[in-house]
N, C-alpha and C positions, 0 to 999 in steps of 0.2 A: 344292548348286548347281555344274552342272557349266560349268566356264568355258573357253571358246573356247581352243585353243592359238594361240600368237604365229606360229609356222611351222608353218602344218600341211602334213604332208608328202606329199601329194596334190597341194596347190595350188604347193609347190613343187617338183616333178617336172614339173607342167605348165608352171610359169612358164620351166625351164630348156629344156625342150623348143621354147620360145617365144623364147628367148634372152632374157631379161627375168633383170634382178638379183631374186635371192629375198629380199634384205634390204627391199625395198618393203612386202612382206608384213609382214613384222613391223612397221616402221613404223606401216602402215595398220592393223593388229589393235591395237597401242598405243595410237593416236588415239582409234579407237572406243569402246575399254574405259574409257578418260580420259572422253568425252563421257558415257559411261553412267554410269560413278559421278559425274559432274559433276552429272548432273540429276538422280540420287538422293536426293545431299546439300542441292541445292536446293530439291526437293520438300519436303523431312524440315524443313530451315529455315523454308521457308515456312507448314509447319504448325504449328512451335512458335511463330512468330510470331502467327499466326492467333489459337492458343488462349491465347497472353499479353495479345492486343490485348483480345480478350472478358473474362479475367478482369480487366485494367485498367478495361473500360468499366463491368462488375458494381459492382467495387469503389465505383468514381467515383459511379456513379448510386446504389448506398444510402448513398454517404458524403454525396451531396448532399441525397436526400430527408432523412436524418436533419437534416442542416442547417436545413433550411427547416422542420420539421416543430419544432426547438425555436426557431427564431425568430417559428412563429406561436403560442407555444405561452406563456401566461403565466409569468415567474419564479417561482421559488419554492425557497425551501429544502429542503434534503437533509434526509431523512427515514428513519429507521431500521423497516426492514418490520417490524409485529406482525399477530399474529390477532387477531382480533375482526369482529363485524359490521359491514357496511360503512355509513354515514351514507347515507342517501335525500337526495339533494339536488334543488333544483327543488321549483317550487310553480306550480300551475295558476294565470292571475289570473282577478279577478273583473271584469265587469263592469254597465255598465246595461243596458236591453233594448235600446239602440240600437250598442252594442259599444264606448261607451266605458269607458275604462280607471277602474276605484275602486279595484283593490289588483294591484300588481305587484311583480316581483322587481328587486333594484338588486345588481348585483356590487361588494362592498367589501372590505376587510380588515380584518382583527385583528391586534391587537399584543400578542404573548407575549414573555417576557424568557427567558434560561439565563442566568442570574448568574454561575455558575463561568467563563463565557464573556468577562465583561465587564473591561474593563480598569480604567476608573474608575466603579466604581459611586455614589460620592458625587455626581460632576457628573451622572451619568446621571440619578440621582433629583430633582436639581435640575431638568435640563433640562425632564424629564416634568413636574414641578407646575411648571413655567413655561408649559408647551403646554395641560395640562390644569388648569385653577387646583381642579378640586374633587379632584385627589389632594395627600395631605399626602407633601413629601419625606423627613422624619424616618422617617415610618413605610414609604415605600418602600426608603428606604436600610436598616431595621431588617430588612426582607422580603429584599431582594437579599444579607444578610450572615448570614441565618442557616444557611445550608447548603442551601437546596433547588434543586435542578438544572432545577426550571420554574414558572412563574408567569405569570398572566395578568395583561396591564395594562388594554387595551381590548378588547373584543368587537367595537366596531365604529371604524371611523376615515371620518372626510370625506378627502380628497383632500388637502387645504390639510396637516390634522394628519396624515396620512402624512408628506408631503412634509419638513415641522418635525421628524418623528422619525427619518426617514432623515438629515438634516442633522447631526444629531448626532455619527454615524458610528461608533456603538460596535458590536462584531459580537456582542454578546449581547442585540441589541435585534431580533427577527426578526417577518417580518410573514406572515398565513396570509391567503390568497383564502377568501372566501365570499361567499353570498346573504342578503341582508338584506329584508325584507318593508317595502313602500313605499307608503304612500297620498298620491298626488298630490292630491287634491282635501282636505286637511288635514280640518277637523271635518265636513265635509260628510258626511252620513249615518255617523257615528262609531260610534253605537247600532246601525247593523246590521251595518256590518263588525266590531266588537269591537276585533281586533287582534290579533297574534302575536309569538312571542318567539323564543327559541331554545331547543331541545330538547337532544337528544344533539348533542355538541360535541365536536368533534379541531381539529388545528391547523389543518390544510387544509379543512374545512369545517365546516359545521354545521347540523344538522336545524331548518328552519322550523316551527314549530307553531302554530296558533290559540290564543289563551287566552280569546276571551271572542266574543261574536254569532254572526255566519253562519261567520268564519274558523273557530270552535271545532266549530262544528255539520257544517259540513261537511270535517272536519279531512280524516279517510280521504280522501275523494273529490280533496281538492285534492292530496293529495299521492301519490296512484294514478299510478304508472309509465305505465299504458294509456292514460293521458289525452293522450299523447302533446305536452303543453303546451298542449293545446285549452282557449280560457278556457272560463269557466263564467258563463253569462250570467244576471242577477238580474231580477228585476220592474222593480226603481226605475227612474223618469224621471229622469236626472241634472239636468236644466233643472227639472223638475217639483218636485224635491228640494230645490234652493237657493233656489226662489221660497217655497215653503212654508217652510223654514226664515228666509229672511230675515222675512217677515209676521211671522211667530209671534215670532220673537225682537223684532220692534219692538212688538207686541201686547203681549208679555210685560212691556218696561218701562213701555207707555202704562197696563198696568191695576196695575201695583205687585204683579206677582205675583213666587213663591217657583221658581216652575217651568213648566213648561208641555209639552202633547204632542198631538202631531196626525197622524192616520192618512189617507190618502187609498187607497181601497181602490176595484177595479174588481169593478162586483156582481156580474159574469156568469161571470168566470175565477176569481176571488179575488186576483189578483194586486193585492200593495201596491206602487203607484208611489211614496210618499212616505211616509216612517215618521222624524218628527223628534221627538226629546225633547231638554228647554233644561233646566237647563244641560248644554253638551256638553263634548267635551273632543279633542285632537287625536291620533289612534292611534297615528300617529308617535313621539308622547311620550306612551303612558298613563300615568296619574297610579299612584299606589299606592291600593287602597281604604282605604277608614276601616276602624278597630280597634273602633271604639266609637261612640256615639251613634248618629243614627237614619240608615240607610242610604239614605233619600232623600236628605240632606243630600249625599251624593259628586255629582258630575259623571259618575259611570259607573252611577250609577242610571236605567236604561231605564222612563220613565214611561210612555210607550205599553203595554207589555208588563209590566214587574212591579210599577207602578203598582197596587194591588187597592184600588179604590175603593166607597164609597157614589156610585154615581153617577146619584141623585135622581130628578127628575120624566121622567126618558130611557126611565123602565122603563116607564109608564103605557101606552103605544101597545101594549105586549104585551098587558095583560090584554084591552084593547078589543079587538085582534085576535083574542084567542082566545074572547073571546066573540061575537064576528060568525062565526067560523068553525065554533063548533061549534051554532050556530045561536039560541043564549041571546037576542041582541037583534039588531037593527039600526046601522045609524048615526043614525037618525032616532028609535031607542027611549027615553023620558024614563027616567031614574034618580035617586033619590034624591041630593041633592047638598045637603043642609040642614045647616050646618055651626052648632056643633061635632059632631062624632058620637061618642057614648059606645059602649063596649066595655069590659065590666066597668070596670078600675078605670082604664083608657085613654080618654083625648081625643085626637078627632083632629079638629085644625083646619088653617084654610088659611091660605096666606101672608098677613101683616097682619092676620090674624083676620078675615077676609072671610067671605062668606057668598054661595055662586053660586046656593043655592037658590031654594024648596024641591025643585023637578026642574030637570035639567039634561037635553039629550040625549046620548047619547054623542059624538058628534062635537063640541057642546060642552066635554064633559067633557076632552079633550085638548085643544082650542081654550084654553080657560081656566085648564087644568090644576089641575082640582081633583080635591084630594087624598079627600075626603067619595066623591063620585063615583064615584074609580076604585075606593076600597074597595069600595065596593057592590056593583062588578062582577063585582071579586075573590071577594066572599064568595059571588055565584051560581056563578062556577066551580069553588072548592072547593079544597082543601089540596091534594089528589092529583093532581088533575089540572094544577093552575096546576106543582106540581113537575116533572109528565111533559113539558108545553109548554116549561117554560125549560130542561130537560136536553138537549131536541132544540133548543133554540137553541144549546145550548154552554156554558149558565153552571153546569154543576156539574162541569166538569172543565177542566188547563190546556188553553191554544189551541195547536194542533198547527203554529205557523207555527214555521219553519226557525232559532231564537234559543236557544242553551243557555238564557239566562234563562227561556223560557218556561214551560218542565217545573216550575219552581218557583213560576209566578203562577198559584197553584190559586183561583179563589175560595171567598171566606169563607160559609160556609153555614151557618145557625143548625142545632144537633144535634136540636131537636126544632120541626116544622113546625106549628106549632098554628094558630087563627082568628088572634090580635095580628099572628104573622108574615105568613099570608096578605095579610093586610091592609096592613101596612108594605112587606114586599117589591112588591107593587102598583105604590109610588109610590119604589121605589128604596130605601130603608131596611132596615135588618135585614139586608142580606148584600150584600157587595161582590163588586166583578168588573174586569179590566183595560179602557181604554180600545179595547182589541184585541179582547175579548170581543163588546164591543158594537157594534164596525165587523161583526164578524160576524154578527151578529143583525140589526142593520139593512141590511146587504145582504141577508138575507134575504127581507126584505120588499119590499126594494127591486126583485130579481129575477123575482117573481112566488110567493115564498112556497119557493124551494127550500133547502136548507140551504149554508152555504159556509163552506168552508174555506179563509183567509186563507193564501198563500204569498208566500214573498219568491223565488222561483224564475221565471222567465220561462216559460210555459205556453201563450200563445196560442191558446188552446181551452177553452170554455165548462165547466163542472165538471158533472160529472152525479151529483148527491147528491140521499137521499131529499127527499121535498117534506114539507114542516112545517105551514104551509098552502094552501089552495086561491088560486089566480092571482082569484078575486073576491075574496077576504078582502084578498090584500096590495094592490088596487087601492085598494079601500073606504080602507083603513089608510095609503096615500100621500094621497090626498087630505084626512083627516085631518091630516097632518103639513103639508101644502100649508095647509091654513087656520092652522094656529099661525103660520104667520110671514105670512101676508096678514091676521090677524084677530086673532094672539093675541099671546106672551110674544116671539116671536121675529121681532119685522118690523123690525129693524134686520137682519136676516139677509137680506133681500131683493136680490139682486142683479138687477139690469134685464136681461132677455134670458136670463136662466137657469132660472126657475123652481124655485127653491129650495125644499125642504120639510123641515122636522125638528124636532126637539123638544129645549127646553133642559130642563137638569137643575142645581139648587141643592139641594149637600147639606152639611149643618153635619159640620164635620171632627171626628171623635172623639177624646177625651182618652185619653191612655195609662195613665191612671189611672181612667179609666171615664167616661161622658157626653161632653157634645158642648162644644166652644167656639159664642159666642155671634157672632164678631166675626172666625171663620176657615171658609173655605168652600174646597169642591171644585165648580168650577163647569164643567158641562160642555155642547155643543151637538153632537148628533147628529143631520145633515143628510146628505140625496140631492138629487142631483139630474141632469139636468131633470127636474122632477116627473110631465111628461107620459109619456117615456121612461126612465127614471131608467138610468142608466151609471156614475155612481160615487157611493159614500160617502165624507164628510167629518167626519171628528169631532175636534174641538178641545176640549181641558182645560187649565183654568189652575188651578194651586194657591194658595191665598189671595191671590185677588183682589181690589181694589176700585178702583173707577170715584171720581176725586175728582174731577170739573173743575164739577159741580154744587156747590150749599152744602150738603149730605148726601153722604157717602159710600156711594156703593154699590156692591153686593157679590153681586147676581142676574147667572144667566147671561146673563139678556137685554139688559144693560148692559157685561158683559167678555167672555166668551165669543164671544156670535151677532157683534158685529162683526168678530171678528178672523176667523170663519171666513168673515164674509161677505166680507172683503178676499182673503182666499187663493182662494176659489173666483172673485171678481174676475179674479185673476191668473192660474191655474191654468188655466180653463176654454178659453180660446182655446189653450193650448199643448196641449192634449189633442184638440185639432181639434173641439172643441165649437160647432156655429154658432149664433149668439143668434138667439133668436126675436122676433120683434116682435109682441105682444102689442096686438089691435086695441083702440080705444078703446070704451067704455061706449054703448049706445045713445043716452042720454039725456046723452052728454057735450056741451058747448056747445065751437065751435071759434071762436076769435079770430080774424078775418081782417084782417090790413089793406090796402087798396088804395095 
């Protein structure tokens, strides 16, 4: 940098020539130089202050943001970083068809201990035993003092329990946040939901996995991060489910039954609007499975899906429908119904040794529930064709409903399909299936002859499955079933305004050692409504019912399962939006008019 001289010679000579003092030139130059230096230093200081201000602003912004993040975060204990698979947290909710919550997640805490950090293990053990009565103080103390560095105390804590543990004040007791599965409706739809538990567990999170029911069947889907928390809608209607459960529970008690099941199915979409199995349980506190004895004695046993029973006379409509569809008979065709029927060493008898013969029309065979009549129809069809038809209805394999229990509920089929099996199978003996199988088969008749696959997922569209029978055959079969209610064994099942059609079934329970009980039965009423345009199938099954209001105990389905099903229909039909049909009085009826 070239500095300007303080006493430039040219200016001094010029000033002397004008008679001025040259010293003023030097003073002026000194002043200008000082001002320039001052301006330069000021600009440099201002730049430094600006940079310092920006640095402080950024620092305080970062610190403030971090403090805000910490304030909004759940407090957690320090942990050591370690390699390993990340625990997948989060599980999609389950809702009914109308969006009401069936299963959701609840934030809770776990309690674990680091015994080496405890101040007073004996006091801690005593306090924990007081808070959690199921814990043993001596056992806890032994575990606290055996040299371990970590142990679980409780996997789930309520807020009250957490506060009580916090009040102990020992640094060796620590909490870890986690999600648990919550079923806000308690026992409602318990056998559908099944339940959930913890899988892979860490101190600060735990994997929620399904243990039974649809929770286990859809486990991978419910844990899929791609769902982004979107609920999975089931086909159930919570209101219809609650009503069905309430009526079925009351009916089971009134009929002195040890168990019961009910299924309500949309015949066009296959959607299950209600599935109840009793006795049931609370999936929030799922009981342990039975290790010995009859699995059906456990409340975990799903009678609607896992229960494989001889379903009795409910099968008779299948033989009649197949005979009509093959063109072998018409509804008015007469068949041999003379009882008893002798086939080899076997005698086929009617209920209470009645004889409806010598001849009955096909329609009356169903209305009167004639074993001999339907046996002769089955023999006309033949074993091979009978098997093919029952296979098309789904009776030779497990149902495809979205429950893990369904896969193991395969129908019990005789190894050899002889003529006597053809006879007994026609009236529901000699082979066993679940109520869910029966619901799908009756829905096939009700929807005009197309096969139905029951589903617990909301679909809202008709199924496009293969046709099993013609629409004309299905209409005739429905008319026969309507006759059972208006004229036959299910007269207690008629619900005014809703035109119920259906078939009763009473089957003796088989003994584990062989043979049958004479005082223990499985009763079923398979119904559909309204008969003029069927929309729903209702199956009600009672295990070992007995109606005792009369002088003699009555065990047939007409006295036990039928009235229970009628009350369910009466209660749920309005909930389903079905308008009652006012049937006109008979033309020859007499009406009394009072003035």
